[in-house]
Backbone as CSV, one residue per row, in Angstrom:
resi,resn,N_x,N_y,N_z,CA_x,CA_y,CA_z,C_x,C_y,C_z
1,MET,-18.106,144.946,250.628,-17.218,144.466,250.351,-16.554,143.792,248.588
2,ASP,-15.531,143.969,248.000,-15.378,143.581,246.439,-15.455,141.936,246.494
3,THR,-16.670,141.542,245.666,-16.199,140.447,245.048,-15.263,140.305,244.453
4,ILE,-14.650,138.447,244.089,-13.188,138.364,243.445,-13.874,139.239,241.437
5,GLU,-14.976,138.461,241.564,-16.025,138.622,240.449,-15.351,140.219,239.679
6,SER,-16.327,141.507,240.757,-15.745,142.213,239.936,-14.672,142.945,240.231
7,VAL,-13.502,142.222,240.757,-11.940,143.020,240.973,-11.128,142.303,240.055
8,ARG,-12.046,140.660,239.437,-11.433,140.082,238.155,-11.404,140.860,236.954
9,GLU,-12.768,141.397,236.710,-13.167,141.824,235.627,-12.645,143.298,235.325
10,PRO,-12.083,144.854,235.837,-12.139,145.547,235.514,-10.373,144.883,235.527
11,ASN,-9.880,144.307,236.019,-8.271,143.792,235.551,-8.192,142.941,234.242
12,LEU,-8.997,142.780,233.634,-9.454,141.633,232.345,-9.275,143.112,231.931
13,ASP,-10.263,144.188,232.103,-10.309,144.722,231.185,-9.306,145.585,230.646
14,THR,-8.210,145.800,231.741,-6.744,146.249,231.318,-5.622,145.621,230.792
15,GLN,-6.441,144.452,231.059,-5.251,143.346,230.164,-5.425,143.301,228.725
16,LEU,-6.904,143.135,228.295,-7.059,143.444,226.698,-6.655,144.542,226.650
17,ARG,-6.921,145.833,227.252,-6.812,146.944,226.383,-5.310,147.279,225.982
18,GLN,-4.549,146.704,227.332,-2.689,146.379,226.574,-2.437,145.356,225.285
19,LEU,-3.187,144.509,225.415,-3.071,143.501,224.365,-3.205,144.354,222.985
20,GLU,-4.482,145.432,222.652,-4.368,145.958,222.031,-3.601,147.037,221.330
21,ARG,-3.221,147.650,222.411,-1.997,148.348,222.076,-0.730,147.840,221.830
22,ARG,-0.289,147.114,222.405,0.895,146.116,221.742,0.361,145.579,220.626
23,LEU,-0.877,145.084,220.245,-0.959,144.297,218.941,-0.645,145.709,217.507
24,ARG,-1.037,146.691,218.158,-1.494,147.885,217.441,-0.098,148.678,216.988
25,ASP,1.336,148.510,218.496,2.448,148.555,217.900,3.235,147.554,217.527
26,GLU,3.375,146.257,217.098,3.522,145.084,216.163,2.887,145.472,215.040
27,ARG,1.788,145.519,214.418,0.998,145.642,213.068,0.252,146.627,213.048
28,ASP,1.201,148.087,212.893,0.291,149.148,213.039,-0.389,149.840,211.254
29,GLU,-0.443,148.487,210.785,-0.993,148.488,209.120,-2.657,148.019,209.438
30,VAL,-3.177,146.953,211.085,-4.231,146.822,211.038,-4.741,148.050,211.244
31,PRO,-6.078,147.939,210.666,-7.469,149.611,211.232,-6.573,148.721,212.954
32,PRO,-6.759,150.371,213.493,-7.887,149.765,215.015,-8.736,149.515,215.737
33,ALA,-9.597,150.151,214.627,-10.765,149.682,214.997,-11.389,148.233,214.550
34,VAL,-10.795,147.682,213.666,-11.083,146.188,213.663,-10.491,144.893,214.545
35,LEU,-9.171,145.818,215.037,-8.436,145.058,216.364,-9.633,145.157,217.206
36,HIS,-9.496,146.019,217.766,-10.661,146.084,219.057,-11.772,145.400,218.593
37,GLU,-12.606,145.401,217.258,-13.376,144.272,217.314,-13.229,143.132,217.447
38,TRP,-11.904,142.478,217.121,-11.988,141.291,217.110,-11.494,141.133,218.632
39,VAL,-10.614,142.057,219.418,-10.296,141.177,220.620,-11.171,141.522,221.306
40,GLU,-12.530,141.919,221.079,-13.546,141.484,221.692,-14.470,140.844,220.964
41,SER,-14.765,140.541,220.783,-15.457,139.620,219.481,-14.639,138.275,220.369
42,ALA,-13.186,137.735,220.399,-12.210,136.674,221.298,-12.772,136.827,222.702
43,ARG,-12.619,138.105,222.895,-12.662,137.920,224.551,-14.621,137.075,224.751
44,ALA,-15.012,137.384,223.642,-16.767,136.457,224.069,-17.200,135.314,223.904
45,ARG,-15.702,135.296,223.355,-15.945,133.483,223.168,-15.563,133.072,224.365
46,PHE,-14.708,133.558,225.239,-14.569,132.625,226.615,-14.829,133.737,227.558
47,ALA,-16.247,134.385,227.790,-16.484,134.906,228.746,-17.119,133.477,229.749
48,GLU,-17.332,132.159,229.528,-17.266,131.514,230.326,-16.509,131.234,230.846
49,ALA,-15.111,131.194,230.939,-14.063,130.795,231.520,-14.462,130.664,232.811
50,ARG,-13.544,129.548,233.239,-13.504,129.166,234.904,-12.722,130.090,235.164
51,ILE,-11.307,130.209,234.688,-10.043,130.703,234.694,-9.575,131.812,233.975
52,VAL,-10.253,133.155,234.765,-10.086,134.221,233.973,-8.782,134.480,233.818
53,THR,-7.313,134.588,234.325,-6.724,134.834,234.153,-5.773,134.013,232.658
54,PHE,-6.771,133.246,231.960,-5.607,132.755,231.284,-6.737,133.748,229.896
55,VAL,-7.788,133.761,230.521,-8.303,134.669,228.892,-7.358,135.560,228.039
56,PRO,-6.790,136.220,228.712,-5.657,137.616,227.578,-5.300,136.335,226.591
57,ILE,-4.219,135.263,227.816,-3.566,135.003,226.552,-4.626,134.317,225.568
58,LEU,-5.918,133.206,226.040,-6.533,132.819,223.781,-7.214,133.768,223.462
59,VAL,-7.448,134.788,223.834,-7.810,135.758,223.227,-6.379,136.233,221.808
60,GLU,-5.316,136.662,222.760,-4.238,136.295,221.722,-4.007,135.901,220.708
61,ARG,-4.245,134.558,221.516,-4.052,132.965,220.225,-4.809,133.759,219.224
62,LEU,-6.002,133.571,219.751,-6.965,133.953,218.758,-7.084,134.994,217.504
63,VAL,-6.499,136.381,218.019,-6.628,136.953,217.312,-5.587,137.247,216.393
64,ARG,-4.256,136.694,216.865,-3.646,136.421,215.804,-3.668,135.899,214.832
65,THR,-4.173,134.972,215.044,-4.635,133.746,213.392,-4.928,134.481,212.508
66,HIS,-5.462,136.187,212.982,-6.279,137.083,211.864,-6.058,138.503,211.242
67,LEU,-4.743,138.303,211.787,-4.170,139.390,211.821,-3.179,139.724,210.213
68,ASP,-3.406,138.921,209.360,-2.938,139.314,207.816,-3.560,140.149,207.159
69,LEU,-3.087,140.749,206.747,-4.044,142.188,206.155,-5.207,141.568,205.101
70,ASP,-5.119,141.197,203.951,-5.949,140.679,203.345,-6.566,139.553,203.768
71,ARG,-6.254,139.069,205.171,-7.968,138.345,205.597,-8.434,138.871,206.218
72,ILE,-8.412,140.235,207.066,-9.107,141.600,207.356,-9.700,141.851,206.306
73,ALA,-8.871,142.357,204.966,-9.514,143.020,203.417,-10.931,141.964,203.413
74,ALA,-10.534,140.737,203.881,-11.533,139.845,202.681,-12.560,139.521,203.465
75,ARG,-12.537,139.504,205.005,-13.568,140.050,205.631,-14.574,140.704,205.791
76,THR,-13.896,141.623,206.084,-14.343,143.269,205.613,-15.504,143.234,204.752
77,ALA,-14.476,142.602,203.181,-15.382,142.762,202.230,-16.956,141.654,201.938
78,GLU,-16.341,140.518,202.814,-17.645,139.889,203.107,-18.228,140.301,204.138
79,ARG,-18.338,141.175,205.167,-19.461,141.184,205.711,-20.353,142.442,205.179
80,LEU,-19.775,143.141,204.363,-20.123,144.981,203.808,-20.689,143.756,202.486
81,LEU,-20.494,142.870,202.208,-20.847,142.598,200.121,-21.909,140.996,200.581
82,ALA,-21.705,140.619,201.061,-22.393,138.810,201.036,-23.178,139.352,201.064
83,GLY,-23.886,139.399,201.902,-25.470,139.124,202.139,-25.566,140.121,201.261
84,THR,-25.986,141.099,201.100,-26.476,142.721,199.934,-26.372,142.626,199.292
85,LEU,-25.190,142.060,198.551,-24.801,142.730,197.214,-24.264,140.958,196.552
86,PRO,-24.988,140.159,196.403,-24.093,138.723,196.331,-23.530,138.829,195.262
87,ARG,-23.781,139.231,194.054,-23.188,139.562,192.769,-21.595,140.740,192.966
88,ARG,-21.884,141.218,193.121,-21.239,142.241,193.539,-19.775,141.555,194.806
89,TRP,-20.086,140.614,195.201,-19.263,140.123,195.864,-19.192,139.003,194.803
90,ALA,-19.647,138.323,194.834,-18.503,137.156,192.934,-18.102,138.044,192.827
91,HIS,-18.339,139.413,191.677,-17.161,140.473,191.435,-15.692,139.966,191.850
92,THR,-15.877,140.112,193.347,-14.629,140.632,194.199,-14.476,139.728,194.704
93,GLN,-14.346,138.526,194.616,-13.354,137.617,194.721,-13.371,136.865,193.965
94,GLY,-13.843,137.902,192.582,-12.876,137.076,190.995,-11.631,137.729,190.966
95,VAL,-12.317,139.366,191.293,-11.060,140.469,191.500,-9.390,139.984,192.104
96,ALA,-10.004,139.053,193.317,-8.892,139.046,194.325,-8.744,137.855,193.773
97,ARG,-8.784,136.585,193.302,-8.204,135.494,192.475,-6.965,136.359,191.825
98,ARG,-7.503,137.145,190.732,-6.466,137.502,190.052,-5.420,138.499,190.509
99,ALA,-5.780,138.746,191.672,-4.313,139.569,193.020,-3.740,138.590,193.091
100,ALA,-4.290,137.548,193.805,-3.452,136.150,194.028,-2.138,136.259,192.495
101,GLU,-2.850,135.966,191.690,-1.339,135.261,191.090,-0.836,136.370,190.977
102,ILE,-1.009,137.536,190.910,0.198,138.734,190.459,0.589,139.261,191.340
103,ALA,0.457,138.586,192.828,1.135,139.640,193.960,2.609,138.680,194.439
104,GLY,2.605,136.911,193.736,3.886,136.889,193.832,5.470,137.234,193.096
105,LEU,4.431,138.161,191.908,6.046,138.356,191.402,6.319,140.431,191.786
106,LEU,5.688,140.907,193.139,5.721,141.941,193.408,5.924,141.966,194.952
107,SER,7.191,142.989,195.028,7.829,142.111,196.520,6.867,142.345,197.431
108,HIS,7.313,141.632,199.179,5.868,141.155,199.573,4.907,142.005,200.543
109,GLU,5.884,143.369,200.496,4.548,143.871,200.908,3.613,144.383,200.033
110,ASP,4.275,145.088,198.878,3.644,145.771,197.692,2.369,144.301,197.491
111,GLY,2.675,142.864,197.488,1.652,142.253,197.564,0.720,141.813,197.930
112,LYS,1.168,141.933,199.184,-0.355,142.393,200.156,-0.950,143.462,200.592
113,VAL,-0.483,144.955,200.177,-1.032,145.520,199.356,-1.999,145.632,198.358
114,LEU,-1.645,144.616,197.508,-2.334,143.949,196.304,-3.931,143.403,196.552
115,ALA,-3.485,142.729,197.260,-4.660,141.819,197.817,-5.843,142.025,198.511
116,ALA,-5.271,143.107,199.433,-5.724,143.810,200.846,-6.749,144.320,199.341
117,SER,-6.258,145.494,198.371,-6.801,146.617,197.774,-8.286,145.315,197.406
118,ALA,-7.464,144.650,196.435,-8.371,143.700,195.540,-9.988,143.354,196.494
119,TRP,-9.662,142.989,197.305,-10.604,142.455,198.083,-11.834,144.111,198.147
120,LEU,-11.514,145.007,199.090,-11.841,146.244,199.641,-12.431,146.977,198.457
121,HIS,-12.286,147.072,196.763,-12.041,147.723,196.221,-13.405,148.072,195.552
122,ASP,-14.883,147.143,195.682,-15.707,147.696,195.202,-16.911,148.248,196.967
123,ILE,-15.832,148.096,197.817,-17.318,148.309,198.892,-17.837,148.886,199.362
124,GLY,-17.569,150.407,198.265,-18.689,151.420,198.144,-19.513,151.303,197.545
125,TYR,-19.699,150.342,197.705,-21.249,150.043,196.799,-22.292,149.693,198.175
126,ALA,-21.757,149.069,198.524,-22.690,148.280,200.587,-23.312,149.348,200.516
127,PRO,-24.494,149.254,201.477,-25.141,150.496,201.369,-25.214,150.810,202.809
128,ASP,-24.139,150.121,203.755,-23.360,150.338,205.384,-22.378,151.588,204.181
129,VAL,-22.469,151.644,203.233,-20.858,152.427,203.218,-21.545,153.514,201.943
130,ALA,-22.259,153.161,201.160,-22.533,154.350,199.952,-23.424,155.437,200.446
131,GLU,-22.614,157.178,200.106,-22.915,158.340,200.421,-22.938,158.826,199.713
132,LEU,-22.129,158.950,199.165,-22.168,159.854,197.513,-22.476,159.665,196.102
133,ASP,-22.288,157.746,195.913,-23.105,157.143,194.625,-21.629,157.117,194.020
134,PHE,-20.633,157.239,194.383,-18.971,156.989,194.205,-18.612,156.337,194.854
135,HIS,-18.783,155.346,194.112,-18.256,154.204,194.944,-16.687,153.946,195.260
136,GLN,-15.819,154.382,194.266,-14.719,154.808,194.666,-14.300,155.480,196.037
137,LEU,-14.913,156.842,196.093,-14.242,157.823,197.265,-15.190,157.141,198.277
138,ASP,-16.275,156.700,198.316,-17.273,156.463,198.940,-16.248,154.991,200.195
139,GLY,-15.933,153.696,198.954,-15.142,152.970,199.726,-14.038,153.420,201.006
140,ALA,-12.982,154.371,200.185,-11.914,154.790,200.770,-11.991,155.598,201.430
141,ARG,-13.199,156.540,201.967,-13.550,157.227,203.049,-13.974,155.841,203.849
142,TYR,-14.659,155.636,203.589,-15.162,154.493,204.844,-13.864,153.583,205.304
143,LEU,-13.435,153.366,204.464,-12.076,152.409,205.060,-10.794,153.794,205.782
144,ALA,-10.943,154.721,204.922,-9.432,155.579,206.285,-10.685,156.526,207.355
145,ARG,-11.529,156.533,208.090,-12.506,156.303,209.093,-11.802,155.339,209.871
146,ALA,-12.142,154.338,209.083,-11.358,152.597,210.029,-9.908,152.474,210.978
147,GLY,-9.877,153.379,210.005,-7.994,153.169,210.418,-7.314,151.991,209.487
148,TRP,-7.835,152.000,208.122,-7.032,152.018,206.813,-5.530,152.255,206.750
149,PRO,-4.873,151.733,206.288,-3.243,152.167,205.972,-3.780,153.234,204.107
150,GLU,-3.413,154.478,204.374,-3.202,155.411,203.967,-3.493,155.021,202.370
151,ARG,-1.999,154.205,202.124,-1.567,153.470,200.472,-2.925,152.467,200.132
152,ILE,-3.686,152.289,201.050,-4.692,151.263,200.243,-6.434,151.810,200.564
153,CYS,-6.468,153.168,201.384,-7.882,153.920,201.451,-7.397,154.439,199.135
154,ALA,-5.972,155.282,199.369,-5.781,155.809,198.090,-6.106,155.125,196.866
155,LEU,-5.479,153.750,197.097,-5.661,152.940,195.687,-6.763,152.152,195.260
156,VAL,-8.418,152.155,196.058,-9.831,151.409,196.183,-10.240,153.523,195.912
157,ALA,-9.501,154.364,196.640,-10.167,155.817,195.629,-9.833,156.140,193.644
158,HIS,-8.813,155.674,193.820,-8.641,156.096,192.159,-8.524,154.441,191.532
159,HIS,-9.111,153.537,191.907,-8.872,152.559,190.943,-10.142,152.474,189.881
160,ALA,-9.552,152.486,188.698,-10.776,152.355,187.572,-11.415,153.921,186.778
161,GLY,-10.120,154.513,186.987,-10.370,155.995,185.896,-11.320,156.808,186.934
162,ALA,-11.345,156.243,188.512,-11.847,157.158,188.835,-12.450,158.947,188.802
163,ALA,-10.610,159.514,188.484,-10.769,160.674,188.602,-11.951,161.306,187.408
164,ALA,-12.003,160.478,186.160,-12.400,161.384,184.655,-13.867,161.451,185.589
165,VAL,-14.076,160.556,186.474,-15.758,159.940,186.688,-16.067,161.276,187.568
166,ALA,-14.639,161.204,188.650,-15.233,162.497,189.358,-15.593,164.045,189.030
167,GLU,-14.925,163.917,187.974,-14.942,165.265,187.096,-16.427,165.637,186.590
168,LEU,-17.079,164.528,186.460,-18.324,164.590,185.248,-19.182,164.969,187.029
169,THR,-18.993,164.444,187.860,-19.781,164.149,189.022,-19.609,165.600,189.467
170,GLY,-18.237,166.303,189.800,-17.971,167.585,190.732,-17.305,166.609,191.984
171,LEU,-17.002,166.189,192.349,-16.458,165.533,193.347,-14.991,165.050,192.727
172,THR,-14.301,166.405,192.355,-12.179,165.987,192.124,-11.618,166.510,193.446
173,GLU,-12.308,167.663,193.913,-11.847,168.020,195.449,-11.707,166.934,196.456
174,GLN,-13.333,167.033,196.166,-12.723,165.725,197.583,-12.220,164.386,197.085
175,LEU,-12.070,164.154,195.981,-10.984,162.765,195.613,-9.625,162.662,195.887
176,ALA,-9.388,164.136,195.753,-7.958,164.689,195.620,-7.219,164.757,197.140
177,ALA,-8.026,164.825,197.999,-7.741,164.095,199.737,-6.754,163.172,199.221
178,PHE,-6.781,161.867,198.293,-6.103,160.419,198.004,-5.639,160.626,196.877
179,ASP,-4.260,160.797,197.411,-2.874,160.487,196.420,-3.241,159.042,195.476
180,ASP,-2.933,159.203,193.983,-2.831,158.547,193.341,-1.633,158.146,192.499
181,GLU,-1.075,157.073,193.378,-0.055,156.449,193.081,0.160,155.833,191.497
182,GLN,0.880,156.588,190.377,1.448,155.965,189.615,3.013,155.116,189.855
183,SER,2.081,152.933,189.812,2.443,152.051,189.877,1.852,150.869,189.722
184,VAL,3.044,150.374,190.087,2.690,148.612,189.343,1.631,148.124,190.024
185,VAL,1.466,148.647,191.393,0.512,148.182,191.855,-1.089,148.336,191.704
186,ARG,-0.932,149.887,191.296,-2.373,150.511,191.057,-2.528,150.162,189.661
187,ASP,-1.358,150.194,188.793,-1.730,149.060,187.185,-2.456,147.458,187.469
188,ALA,-1.771,146.929,188.472,-2.789,145.391,188.477,-4.250,145.745,189.044
189,LEU,-3.866,146.684,190.242,-5.716,146.179,190.382,-6.194,147.052,189.784
190,TRP,-5.942,147.483,189.135,-7.203,148.195,187.516,-7.235,147.119,186.854
191,TYR,-6.248,146.157,186.509,-5.870,144.880,185.664,-7.083,144.566,186.165
192,CYS,-7.100,143.946,187.220,-7.522,142.521,188.108,-9.067,143.085,188.318
193,ASP,-9.411,144.501,188.129,-10.772,144.441,188.222,-11.707,145.001,186.569
194,MET,-10.682,144.947,185.785,-10.680,145.358,184.318,-10.745,143.903,183.614
195,THR,-10.363,143.159,184.174,-10.457,141.403,183.617,-11.300,140.744,184.234
196,THR,-11.986,140.848,184.771,-13.067,139.957,185.847,-14.775,140.664,185.949
197,GLY,-15.539,139.470,184.724,-16.885,140.135,185.138,-17.781,140.282,186.368
198,PRO,-19.108,140.153,186.367,-19.592,141.160,187.402,-20.176,139.614,187.676
199,ASP,-20.216,138.347,187.591,-20.113,137.148,187.994,-18.901,136.470,188.376
200,GLY,-17.905,137.593,189.197,-16.496,136.617,188.950,-15.623,135.892,188.561
201,GLN,-16.271,135.564,186.580,-15.435,134.697,185.577,-14.290,135.743,185.083
202,PRO,-13.204,135.549,184.884,-11.962,136.294,184.064,-13.476,136.456,182.084
203,VAL,-12.143,137.245,181.782,-12.786,137.660,180.744,-11.817,139.000,180.485
204,SER,-12.238,139.067,179.058,-11.366,140.213,178.347,-11.493,141.429,178.547
205,PHE,-9.953,142.510,178.692,-10.236,144.066,178.723,-11.694,144.634,177.807
206,ALA,-11.826,144.119,176.325,-12.653,144.586,175.615,-13.753,144.099,176.458
207,ASP,-14.031,142.379,175.995,-15.695,142.820,176.685,-16.102,142.782,178.119
208,ARG,-15.175,143.317,178.944,-15.218,143.862,179.884,-15.957,145.449,180.322
209,MET,-15.192,145.914,178.516,-15.277,147.703,178.715,-17.505,147.128,177.855
210,ALA,-17.156,146.092,177.551,-18.885,146.132,175.988,-19.640,145.571,177.501
211,GLU,-19.473,144.811,178.177,-20.378,144.233,179.361,-20.437,146.047,180.220
212,LEU,-19.756,146.780,180.551,-19.803,147.586,181.635,-20.964,148.380,180.597
213,ARG,-20.645,148.636,179.327,-21.298,149.895,178.150,-22.669,148.782,178.512
214,ALA,-23.192,147.948,178.232,-24.922,147.573,177.798,-25.209,147.775,179.715
215,ARG,-24.575,147.512,180.867,-25.151,147.179,181.916,-26.049,148.595,182.537
216,ARG,-24.676,149.623,182.039,-24.696,150.904,183.367,-25.705,152.071,181.713
217,GLY,-25.737,151.628,180.650,-25.839,152.852,179.936,-25.429,153.479,179.599
218,PRO,-26.033,154.753,178.495,-24.897,155.925,177.819,-24.709,156.699,178.984
219,GLY,-25.957,157.080,179.450,-26.197,158.439,180.376,-25.462,157.875,181.621
220,ASP,-25.194,156.791,182.328,-24.017,156.813,183.301,-22.946,157.527,183.110
221,PRO,-22.913,157.986,184.524,-20.939,159.010,184.620,-19.362,157.892,184.540
222,VAL,-20.202,156.878,185.343,-19.052,155.792,184.607,-19.004,155.521,182.732
223,VAL,-20.212,155.272,182.767,-19.945,155.010,180.973,-19.280,156.360,179.834
224,ARG,-19.985,157.842,180.876,-19.826,159.241,179.941,-18.044,159.474,180.290
225,ALA,-17.420,158.530,181.410,-16.127,159.103,181.295,-15.481,158.368,180.514
226,LEU,-16.053,157.092,180.047,-15.273,156.441,179.286,-14.089,156.799,177.533
227,ALA,-14.923,158.265,177.881,-14.330,158.892,177.094,-13.223,159.849,177.295
228,THR,-13.077,159.812,178.657,-11.544,159.956,178.851,-10.335,159.272,179.827
229,ASN,-11.236,158.011,179.832,-10.320,156.976,180.636,-10.370,155.675,180.377
230,GLU,-10.706,155.319,179.153,-10.575,153.980,178.536,-9.400,153.732,178.261
231,GLU,-8.492,154.285,177.116,-7.184,154.901,177.048,-6.675,154.656,178.062
232,GLU,-6.536,154.830,179.346,-6.161,155.348,181.010,-6.067,153.910,181.401
233,ARG,-7.850,152.928,181.359,-7.765,152.017,181.944,-6.477,150.661,180.618
234,ALA,-6.841,150.557,179.456,-5.937,149.911,179.029,-4.718,149.803,179.090
235,ALA,-4.362,150.846,178.987,-2.491,151.406,179.457,-2.057,150.163,180.210
236,ALA,-3.256,150.725,181.625,-3.096,149.672,183.026,-3.190,148.237,182.620
237,VAL,-3.765,147.808,181.821,-3.939,146.631,181.331,-2.796,145.617,180.712
238,ARG,-2.305,147.030,179.859,-1.476,145.961,178.655,-0.418,146.279,179.760
239,ARG,0.388,146.750,180.865,1.849,147.159,181.316,1.689,145.803,182.170
240,THR,0.256,145.586,182.664,0.630,144.332,183.653,0.012,143.424,183.043
241,GLU,-0.680,142.738,181.714,0.103,142.281,180.933,1.609,141.977,180.528
242,MET,1.974,142.852,180.539,3.894,142.264,180.573,4.369,141.916,181.580
243,LEU,3.839,142.755,182.368,4.194,141.811,183.568,4.563,140.492,183.668
244,LEU,2.931,140.108,183.678,3.119,138.842,183.735,3.196,137.599,182.292
245,SER,3.751,138.386,181.401,4.367,137.780,180.638,6.319,137.463,180.501
246,HIS,6.539,137.834,181.579,8.059,137.737,181.850,8.574,136.870,183.023
């Protein structure tokens, strides 16, 4: 004969899967893998609940507090970078601060996309993500596998003049899987990255380029690509500065 516990547990599983489906329908921009991870994490917090009937309600309340896309992006970046690459994490936080300053000048959707992309732009450096030694593409592919919105994946893929680096490293075809949107959001992401130093401090575009050359050296593909993409980077910075001046 089944015990009360053996009946309750499958019923709880069913309710939580239904909750996931409902939340996915409401917030289709949230990666399904992330949503599932949060539901299971919340479930674990209430594993000792004496009244199992209340667990789905408690799980839903907890998960809903995390459903903002930029919050999800921030936690994802922190998980991937903070422990293994603290300096890269400091830079990422600085870029995100820059993005927060600009987001209010954009539409609500564009502001959210910019904020999330700023948090995620350098996750391709993380040991758990890096595959091709091309951080823009590595990050974008990781996000795509996790179910992140295509637009955010593409912004990460193409930030900081990635196309020129791809041409030098033979990865143009792989990068072409992601569209390079020519937009104010794309410019703003480049601006945030190009005016934030490696420790997260605001810097000028000229100082950022000088630091990049000194840190990477002349043989690095990123430095070699500056012959092609430095003016493109500078133009994105100028356009965003014009936006900020109005």
